[in-house]
ZAVEX-950097 format. One record per atom (N, C-alpha, C): residue in three letters; x, y, z. Coordinates in steps of 0.2 Angstrom, whole numbers, padded with zeros to 4 digits, always signed. Atoms other than C-alpha are relative to their C-alpha. Example, Ala and Ser with C-alpha at 12.3 -4.5 7.8 and 13.67 -1.06 7.14 Angstrom:
# residues 2
ALA+0004-0006+0000;ALA+0062-0022+0039;ALA+0004+0006+0000;SER-0004-0006-0001;SER+0068-0005+0036;SER-0004+0005+0003;
This chain:
# residues 102
MET-0002+0003+0007;MET-0124+0483+0417;MET-0002-0007+0001;LYS+0002+0006+0000;LYS-0132+0467+0412;LYS+0005-0005-0002;ARG-0005+0005+0001;ARG-0121+0451+0412;ARG-0002-0004-0006;SER+0002+0004+0006;SER-0120+0440+0396;SER-0002-0007+0003;THR+0003+0006-0002;THR-0128+0423+0396;THR+0006-0005+0001;PRO-0005+0005-0002;PRO-0111+0413+0396;PRO+0002+0002+0007;TYR-0002-0001-0006;TYR-0106+0422+0412;TYR-0005-0003+0005;THR+0005+0003-0005;THR-0123+0417+0421;THR+0001-0008+0000;LEU+0000+0008+0001;LEU-0121+0399+0414;LEU+0006-0002+0004;PHE-0006+0002-0003;PHE-0103+0397+0420;PHE-0001+0001+0008;LYS+0000-0001-0007;LYS-0107+0405+0437;LYS-0005-0005+0003;THR+0004+0005-0002;THR-0122+0393+0439;THR+0003-0007+0001;LEU-0004+0007+0000;LEU-0112+0378+0434;LEU+0005+0000+0006;GLY-0005+0000-0006;GLY-0099+0383+0447;GLY-0003-0001+0007;LEU+0004+0000-0006;LEU-0112+0385+0461;LEU-0002-0007+0000;LEU+0002+0007+0000;LEU-0119+0368+0456;LEU+0005-0005+0002;ALA-0006+0005-0002;ALA-0102+0359+0456;ALA+0002+0001+0007;TRP-0002+0000-0007;TRP-0098+0366+0473;TRP-0005-0002+0005;THR+0006+0003-0004;THR-0115+0362+0480;THR+0000-0008+0000;GLY+0000+0008+0000;GLY-0113+0344+0474;GLY+0006-0002+0004;CYS-0006+0002-0004;CYS-0095+0343+0482;CYS-0002+0001+0007;ILE+0002+0000-0007;ILE-0102+0349+0499;ILE-0005-0005+0002;LEU+0005+0005-0001;LEU-0117+0337+0498;LEU+0003-0007+0000;LEU-0004+0006+0000;LEU-0105+0323+0493;LEU+0004-0001+0006;LEU-0005+0000-0006;LEU-0093+0327+0507;LEU-0005-0001+0007;GLY+0005+0001-0005;GLY-0109+0328+0519;GLY-0002-0008+0000;TYR+0002+0007+0001;TYR-0114+0310+0513;TYR+0005-0004+0003;GLN-0005+0004-0002;GLN-0097+0303+0515;GLN+0002+0001+0008;ALA-0001-0001-0007;ALA-0095+0311+0533;ALA-0005-0004+0004;ALA+0005+0003-0003;ALA-0112+0304+0538;ALA+0001-0008+0000;ALA-0002+0007+0001;ALA-0107+0287+0531;ALA+0005-0002+0005;TRP-0005+0001-0004;TRP-0091+0288+0540;TRP-0002+0000+0008;GLY+0003+0000-0006;GLY-0100+0292+0556;GLY-0004-0006+0002;LEU+0004+0006-0001;LEU-0111+0277+0555;LEU+0003-0006-0001;THR-0003+0006+0002;THR-0100+0264+0548;THR+0008+0000+0002;ALA-0007-0001-0002;ALA-0082+0271+0554;ALA+0004-0002-0006;GLN-0003+0001+0007;GLN-0077+0268+0535;GLN-0001+0006-0004;TRP+0001-0005+0005;TRP-0074+0283+0523;TRP-0002-0003-0007;PRO+0002+0003+0007;PRO-0084+0278+0507;PRO+0004+0004-0006;SER-0004-0002+0006;SER-0073+0280+0492;SER-0004+0001-0006;LEU+0004-0001+0006;LEU-0082+0287+0477;LEU+0005+0003-0005;THR-0004-0003+0005;THR-0071+0289+0462;THR-0004+0001-0007;LEU+0003-0001+0007;LEU-0075+0295+0444;LEU-0003-0006-0003;MET+0001+0006+0003;MET-0075+0277+0438;MET-0007-0003+0004;ASP+0006+0002-0004;ASP-0088+0272+0452;ASP-0006+0003-0002;VAL+0006-0003+0002;VAL-0100+0285+0447;VAL-0002-0001-0007;GLY+0001+0002+0007;GLY-0098+0281+0429;GLY-0004-0007-0001;SER+0003+0007+0000;SER-0102+0263+0432;SER-0007+0000+0003;ARG+0007+0000-0003;ARG-0117+0267+0443;ARG-0005+0004-0004;LEU+0004-0003+0005;LEU-0124+0278+0429;LEU-0001-0004-0006;GLY+0000+0004+0006;GLY-0122+0264+0417;GLY+0004+0002-0006;LEU-0005-0002+0005;LEU-0108+0272+0407;LEU+0006-0005+0001;ASP-0006+0005+0000;ASP-0094+0260+0402;ASP+0006+0005-0002;LEU-0006-0004+0001;LEU-0079+0272+0403;LEU+0006-0003-0003;LEU-0006+0003+0002;LEU-0066+0260+0400;LEU-0001-0002-0008;THR+0001+0001+0007;THR-0074+0256+0383;THR+0002+0006-0004;LEU-0001-0006+0003;LEU-0073+0274+0379;LEU+0007+0002+0000;ILE-0007-0001+0000;ILE-0055+0275+0384;ILE+0004-0004-0005;ARG-0004+0005+0005;ARG-0050+0260+0373;ARG+0000+0004-0007;SER+0000-0003+0006;SER-0054+0271+0358;SER+0006+0006-0001;LEU-0005-0005+0000;LEU-0040+0283+0363;LEU+0007-0003-0001;PRO-0007+0003+0000;PRO-0021+0281+0359;PRO+0002-0002+0007;LEU-0002+0003-0006;LEU-0012+0271+0372;LEU+0002+0004+0005;GLU-0003-0005-0005;GLU-0003+0285+0381;GLU-0006+0003+0003;PHE+0006-0003-0003;PHE-0020+0294+0383;PHE-0004-0004+0004;ALA+0004+0005-0003;ALA-0029+0278+0387;ALA+0002-0001+0007;ILE-0003+0002-0007;ILE-0017+0274+0402;ILE-0001+0006+0005;LYS+0001-0006-0004;LYS-0018+0292+0408;LYS-0007+0001+0002;GLY+0007-0001-0001;GLY-0037+0293+0407;GLY-0002-0006+0005;ALA+0002+0005-0005;ALA-0039+0276+0416;ALA+0003+0002+0007;TYR-0002-0002-0007;TYR-0028+0282+0430;TYR-0004+0005+0003;VAL+0004-0006-0002;VAL-0037+0298+0432;VAL-0007-0002+0002;LEU+0006+0003-0002;LEU-0054+0289+0432;LEU+0000-0005+0006;ILE+0000+0005-0006;ILE-0049+0276+0445;ILE+0003+0003+0006;THR-0003-0003-0006;THR-0039+0287+0457;THR-0004+0007+0002;THR+0003-0007-0002;THR-0049+0304+0457;THR-0006-0001+0003;GLN+0006+0000-0004;GLN-0061+0306+0470;GLN-0005+0005-0003;LEU+0005-0004+0003;LEU-0078+0313+0464;LEU+0000+0007+0004;SER+0001-0006-0004;SER-0078+0327+0478;SER+0006+0004-0003;VAL-0005-0004+0002;VAL-0061+0333+0472;VAL-0001+0002-0007;ALA+0002-0002+0007;ALA-0067+0333+0453;ALA-0005+0005+0000;LEU+0005-0005+0000;LEU-0082+0343+0458;LEU+0003+0006+0002;TRP-0003-0007-0002;TRP-0072+0356+0467;TRP+0004+0003-0005;TRP-0004-0003+0005;TRP-0060+0358+0453;TRP-0004+0002-0006;ALA+0004-0003+0006;ALA-0074+0359+0440;ALA-0004+0006+0002;GLY+0002-0006-0003;GLY-0082+0372+0451;GLY+0004+0006-0001;ALA-0005-0005+0001;ALA-0066+0382+0451;ALA+0001+0002-0007;ALA-0001-0001+0008;ALA-0064+0380+0432;ALA-0006+0005-0002;PHE+0006-0004+0002;PHE-0082+0387+0430;PHE+0000+0007+0002;PHE-0001-0007-0003;PHE-0079+0402+0441;PHE+0005+0004-0004;VAL-0005-0004+0004;VAL-0063+0406+0431;VAL-0003+0002-0007;LEU+0003-0002+0006;LEU-0073+0405+0415;LEU-0005+0005+0001;ALA+0005-0005-0001;ALA-0086+0416+0422;ALA+0003+0007+0001;PHE-0004-0006+0000;PHE-0073+0429+0427;PHE+0003+0002-0006;LEU-0003-0002+0007;LEU-0065+0428+0410;LEU-0006+0003-0005;CYS+0005-0003+0004;CYS-0082+0431+0402;CYS-0002+0007+0002;ALA+0001-0007-0002;ALA-0085+0446+0413;ALA+0005+0005-0002;VAL-0006-0004+0002;VAL-0068+0453+0409;VAL+0000+0001-0007;ILE-0002-0001+0007;ILE-0067+0450+0391;ILE-0007+0001-0004;VAL+0006+0000+0004;VAL-0085+0448+0384;VAL-0004+0006+0003;ASP+0004-0005-0003;ASP-0094+0461+0396;ASP+0004+0007+0001;ARG-0004-0006-0001;ARG-0081+0475+0395;ARG-0003+0006-0003;
């Protein structure tokens, strides 16, 4: 049976997210081996390195969501975010396989 396009898309995005997580952890482990310091890469660090001003985006949110969003961006490690994104994409792929492709 041929799978739907959303299933393939979510599965591919899940694999890409988990591959990115593994590569990032490999980079951090190599940097730790060379410098004896674990490099911290948060979502905020990545956004600023890509030229995104995430704090300006957060200012447009209501105060409660802005505080929570800033906290998540500052404290969440990129590797953890990639792992959870991959898990979410695989769950979506499974749901597409069960619901759409039945």
